[in-house]
C-alpha positions, 0 to 999 in steps of 0.5 A: 481520554488519551491524547493522541501525538502522532496520528497514521492517516490514509490517504486515496488509492485513486479516487481523491474523493475517498479521502475521509472527513476524519483524515482531512480534519487531523491533517489540518490540526497537526503541526507536521505532515510526513509524508513519502512523496511530498509532491504527490501528497501536496495535490491531496492537501491542495485539493482539500485546502490543507496548509499543514507543513510538509516534510520528506519522510522515505527510506533514504533519510529516515535515520536522519529525520526520525530523531528530529520528529521525535524531538519535535513531537516531544516538544509539544507539536504533533504530526502524521504520517501518510503514505503515497497512496492508502494505508501508511506502513503497508509496503511503506517506509513507515514502520522504523519511525513508528517503532521508534515513537512507541519505544520514546513513550510518544502516543500513535493512533490510526485513521484507517482509510482506502487500503489497495489490499482490501479493495483488491481482495473484496473485489477479486472473488476469491475467498476472504476469510483468510488471506496474506499480504507478501508486499511487492514482488522481488525484481530479480529472476531468481528471487521472484521464482522463490517468492512464486513458489512460496506463495503456491504453498499457501493455503490462504488467498495470497496478495501482492503488488507489482509494477506495470513494467514486470507484472507479465514475468510475474503472470508467466512465473505463476502460470508456471508454477500453478497453472490452474489456480485462480488468479486476478489483476487489479488495475487502477482500482478506484479510478476511471479505468479500473479493471478486475481481470479474473481467470486461471493462471495459464488462461490470464497470462495467455489472454494478457500477453498481448496486452501492456497493463498500465497503472497501479497493480494488484495480484491475488492468488487462489490458496492451495487446495 
């Protein structure tokens, strides 16, 4: 039986009751929990009475912290990585760390749980047999246009994350590039104000143009036929 040294632990994407028994047990048993935002993760740990030490791990400190984590584990300790929300490594800085751990022969396993990608997909009403997750939409206009034009060529359902501050610009671009394609905007999933908005690209953009969308947003687009 493999004795794992490092755990990738999924956390709720909104509703804290989606935290699993196994996630709680693992985070209580390890010696260190790495988190992108320790304040946000601290709220989850406090909710479940978990007192394991927290340490920040993000894109700005990964070069410095990664060797420290490897040394910590090689000394006989165990650690876990959590995402701010959902599954670690999905639009999350943990990839760099996991690659280095594997290179050092450290055993890694995952504790599955919530994912905005999969939750959005199963709620969308779009085909679920083949899909592609494209990460976050680029911020700059030119890059955003190329991103949407590339997505339009896919025959699979495409999924991406967007900020509420830029979502209307992205929906406008989708409506311009593929006006008749079915589009879904999944907002605040698993939370009190969850909303799944569906429609043809142009119609959806027009219906939302007078609204101010807030919260965590996942966009899904029908594949090219």
